[in-house]
Every structure is written in C-alpha cells, then in structure tokens.
C-alpha atoms as an extended CHARMM CRD file, in Angstrom:
* protein
*
        95  EXT
         1         1  UNK       CA            -15.9490000000      -14.6450000000       -2.4930000000  PROA      1               0.0000000000
         2         2  UNK       CA            -13.6850000000      -14.0630000000        0.4950000000  PROA      2               0.0000000000
         3         3  UNK       CA            -11.5470000000      -11.0870000000        1.4820000000  PROA      3               0.0000000000
         4         4  UNK       CA             -8.4630000000      -11.0500000000        3.6280000000  PROA      4               0.0000000000
         5         5  UNK       CA             -7.1240000000       -7.9150000000        5.2970000000  PROA      5               0.0000000000
         6         6  UNK       CA             -3.6600000000       -8.1290000000        6.8240000000  PROA      6               0.0000000000
         7         7  UNK       CA             -2.2640000000       -5.2420000000        8.8890000000  PROA      7               0.0000000000
         8         8  UNK       CA              1.3780000000       -5.1050000000        9.8990000000  PROA      8               0.0000000000
         9         9  UNK       CA              4.0780000000       -2.8110000000       11.2020000000  PROA      9               0.0000000000
        10        10  UNK       CA              7.7160000000       -3.0370000000       10.1870000000  PROA      10              0.0000000000
        11        11  UNK       CA             10.9680000000       -2.1490000000       11.8730000000  PROA      11              0.0000000000
        12        12  UNK       CA             12.3220000000        1.4000000000       11.4910000000  PROA      12              0.0000000000
        13        13  UNK       CA             14.3180000000        1.7520000000        8.2770000000  PROA      13              0.0000000000
        14        14  UNK       CA             12.5780000000       -1.1910000000        6.5380000000  PROA      14              0.0000000000
        15        15  UNK       CA              9.9110000000        0.8560000000        4.7700000000  PROA      15              0.0000000000
        16        16  UNK       CA             11.5070000000        0.7930000000        1.2960000000  PROA      16              0.0000000000
        17        17  UNK       CA             12.3120000000       -2.9370000000        1.4850000000  PROA      17              0.0000000000
        18        18  UNK       CA              8.6740000000       -3.5170000000        2.4960000000  PROA      18              0.0000000000
        19        19  UNK       CA              7.4020000000       -1.5450000000       -0.5050000000  PROA      19              0.0000000000
        20        20  UNK       CA              9.6730000000       -3.5640000000       -2.8120000000  PROA      20              0.0000000000
        21        21  UNK       CA              8.3740000000       -6.8770000000       -1.4440000000  PROA      21              0.0000000000
        22        22  UNK       CA              4.7630000000       -5.6890000000       -1.6730000000  PROA      22              0.0000000000
        23        23  UNK       CA              5.2910000000       -4.7580000000       -5.3330000000  PROA      23              0.0000000000
        24        24  UNK       CA              6.6790000000       -8.2490000000       -6.0410000000  PROA      24              0.0000000000
        25        25  UNK       CA              3.7460000000       -9.8930000000       -4.2790000000  PROA      25              0.0000000000
        26        26  UNK       CA              1.2380000000       -7.7540000000       -6.1720000000  PROA      26              0.0000000000
        27        27  UNK       CA              2.8490000000       -8.5810000000       -9.5080000000  PROA      27              0.0000000000
        28        28  UNK       CA              2.7330000000      -12.3330000000       -8.8820000000  PROA      28              0.0000000000
        29        29  UNK       CA             -0.5170000000      -12.6270000000       -6.9240000000  PROA      29              0.0000000000
        30        30  UNK       CA             -2.5890000000      -10.6850000000       -9.4400000000  PROA      30              0.0000000000
        31        31  UNK       CA             -1.8310000000      -13.4140000000      -12.0040000000  PROA      31              0.0000000000
        32        32  UNK       CA             -3.3930000000      -16.1660000000       -9.8830000000  PROA      32              0.0000000000
        33        33  UNK       CA             -6.5380000000      -17.6630000000      -11.3760000000  PROA      33              0.0000000000
        34        34  UNK       CA             -8.5690000000      -17.3510000000       -8.1630000000  PROA      34              0.0000000000
        35        35  UNK       CA             -7.2940000000      -13.9310000000       -7.0970000000  PROA      35              0.0000000000
        36        36  UNK       CA             -9.7790000000      -11.1220000000       -7.7350000000  PROA      36              0.0000000000
        37        37  UNK       CA             -7.8570000000       -8.2950000000       -6.0450000000  PROA      37              0.0000000000
        38        38  UNK       CA             -4.5020000000       -7.9280000000       -4.3310000000  PROA      38              0.0000000000
        39        39  UNK       CA             -3.4440000000       -4.4760000000       -3.1630000000  PROA      39              0.0000000000
        40        40  UNK       CA             -0.7820000000       -3.3960000000       -0.6990000000  PROA      40              0.0000000000
        41        41  UNK       CA             -1.1790000000       -0.1140000000        1.1750000000  PROA      41              0.0000000000
        42        42  UNK       CA              1.0930000000        2.0850000000        3.2770000000  PROA      42              0.0000000000
        43        43  UNK       CA             -0.3870000000        4.3030000000        5.9720000000  PROA      43              0.0000000000
        44        44  UNK       CA             -0.4570000000        8.0210000000        5.2150000000  PROA      44              0.0000000000
        45        45  UNK       CA             -0.0850000000        8.6630000000        8.9390000000  PROA      45              0.0000000000
        46        46  UNK       CA              2.5930000000        6.1400000000        9.9570000000  PROA      46              0.0000000000
        47        47  UNK       CA              5.1530000000        5.1510000000        7.3140000000  PROA      47              0.0000000000
        48        48  UNK       CA              5.9280000000        1.8940000000        9.1510000000  PROA      48              0.0000000000
        49        49  UNK       CA              2.3040000000        0.6530000000        9.0130000000  PROA      49              0.0000000000
        50        50  UNK       CA              1.1180000000       -1.3570000000        6.0010000000  PROA      50              0.0000000000
        51        51  UNK       CA             -1.7740000000       -3.5690000000        4.9720000000  PROA      51              0.0000000000
        52        52  UNK       CA             -2.8330000000       -5.9370000000        2.2320000000  PROA      52              0.0000000000
        53        53  UNK       CA             -6.3870000000       -6.0740000000        0.9370000000  PROA      53              0.0000000000
        54        54  UNK       CA             -6.9750000000       -9.3370000000       -0.9160000000  PROA      54              0.0000000000
        55        55  UNK       CA            -10.0070000000      -10.9350000000       -2.5550000000  PROA      55              0.0000000000
        56        56  UNK       CA            -10.2550000000      -14.5530000000       -3.6780000000  PROA      56              0.0000000000
        57        57  UNK       CA            -12.9490000000      -16.6390000000       -5.3160000000  PROA      57              0.0000000000
        58        58  UNK       CA            -12.9250000000      -19.1070000000       -2.4040000000  PROA      58              0.0000000000
        59        59  UNK       CA            -10.8050000000      -20.7050000000        0.3020000000  PROA      59              0.0000000000
        60        60  UNK       CA             -9.1260000000      -23.0080000000       -2.2200000000  PROA      60              0.0000000000
        61        61  UNK       CA             -7.8580000000      -19.9540000000       -4.1170000000  PROA      61              0.0000000000
        62        62  UNK       CA             -6.4820000000      -18.4480000000       -0.9090000000  PROA      62              0.0000000000
        63        63  UNK       CA             -4.8230000000      -21.7600000000       -0.0360000000  PROA      63              0.0000000000
        64        64  UNK       CA             -3.2470000000      -21.8820000000       -3.5160000000  PROA      64              0.0000000000
        65        65  UNK       CA             -1.9680000000      -18.3310000000       -3.0140000000  PROA      65              0.0000000000
        66        66  UNK       CA             -0.3120000000      -19.2860000000        0.2700000000  PROA      66              0.0000000000
        67        67  UNK       CA              1.2210000000      -22.3870000000       -1.3370000000  PROA      67              0.0000000000
        68        68  UNK       CA              2.7570000000      -20.4540000000       -4.2540000000  PROA      68              0.0000000000
        69        69  UNK       CA              6.5820000000      -20.4570000000       -4.3050000000  PROA      69              0.0000000000
        70        70  UNK       CA              6.7590000000      -16.6550000000       -4.4160000000  PROA      70              0.0000000000
        71        71  UNK       CA              4.6690000000      -16.4740000000       -1.2050000000  PROA      71              0.0000000000
        72        72  UNK       CA              7.4440000000      -18.3310000000        0.5780000000  PROA      72              0.0000000000
        73        73  UNK       CA             10.1110000000      -16.1650000000       -1.0050000000  PROA      73              0.0000000000
        74        74  UNK       CA              8.5290000000      -12.7290000000       -0.5460000000  PROA      74              0.0000000000
        75        75  UNK       CA              6.3060000000      -13.2060000000        2.5260000000  PROA      75              0.0000000000
        76        76  UNK       CA              7.5860000000      -16.0700000000        4.6920000000  PROA      76              0.0000000000
        77        77  UNK       CA             11.2750000000      -15.3810000000        4.0250000000  PROA      77              0.0000000000
        78        78  UNK       CA             10.8940000000      -11.6680000000        3.2530000000  PROA      78              0.0000000000
        79        79  UNK       CA              8.1490000000       -9.5450000000        4.7680000000  PROA      79              0.0000000000
        80        80  UNK       CA              7.6260000000      -11.7180000000        7.8410000000  PROA      80              0.0000000000
        81        81  UNK       CA             11.2110000000      -11.0420000000        8.8970000000  PROA      81              0.0000000000
        82        82  UNK       CA             10.4630000000       -7.2990000000        8.9030000000  PROA      82              0.0000000000
        83        83  UNK       CA              7.2500000000       -7.5190000000       10.9310000000  PROA      83              0.0000000000
        84        84  UNK       CA              6.9870000000       -6.0570000000       14.3980000000  PROA      84              0.0000000000
        85        85  UNK       CA              3.3580000000       -7.1260000000       14.6460000000  PROA      85              0.0000000000
        86        86  UNK       CA              0.6950000000       -8.5490000000       12.3480000000  PROA      86              0.0000000000
        87        87  UNK       CA             -3.0550000000       -9.0660000000       12.4500000000  PROA      87              0.0000000000
        88        88  UNK       CA             -5.3940000000      -10.5170000000        9.8640000000  PROA      88              0.0000000000
        89        89  UNK       CA             -9.1220000000      -10.8560000000        9.3470000000  PROA      89              0.0000000000
        90        90  UNK       CA            -10.9640000000      -13.0620000000        6.8820000000  PROA      90              0.0000000000
        91        91  UNK       CA            -14.3300000000      -11.8670000000        5.5600000000  PROA      91              0.0000000000
        92        92  UNK       CA            -17.0620000000      -13.4000000000        3.4010000000  PROA      92              0.0000000000
        93        93  UNK       CA            -19.4370000000      -11.4910000000        1.1550000000  PROA      93              0.0000000000
        94        94  UNK       CA            -22.9040000000      -10.5780000000        2.3070000000  PROA      94              0.0000000000
        95        95  UNK       CA            -25.4160000000      -12.0060000000       -0.1790000000  PROA      95              0.0000000000
C-alpha cells in the first residue's frame, strides 16, 4: 500500500471554493477500486491551508486516480488554479 500526502495553500477568499472541490474529489475518488482512503483536511489554525491524505493499493491505482476525468476537472482545472503553493510526499507501508 502507498500513501500520498499533499499540502497546499490557497488564495485569500478561495476557502469555500476549495472545500467544494475537495468534497467533489472525495465523492469520486472514494469509489475507485484501488483507493483505500481519500480525505481532505482544512487547517484549524490557518483557513487557507489544506491537505489531502490518500491511500492506494499500489502505484497503478494512484496512476488510475490521476488519469480519471474528474481529476482533470476538479484538480488540474480547479484546485490547482487556486494554489499558492503545494508540496507532496509519497509513502510506502512498513512491513
């Protein structure tokens, strides 16, 4: 299993739009066969700071997620346009 954590900040005033797009991504991503967990979070300390915590069966499942049409609609053409900065880290399980 792999986990992906994506941290990002958004422009002032884009917090509600960000929450809407996260909800849409959660709804769609959680239906993917290889997706084990997909949760968006908003910082309790900085309303413009968000993150996704995602778990997938393997790299193929993550690749399928990124290739899904709704990823393009809600992330590439949605959230990414609101980003001020973004970082991501990919993790593997410790067996």
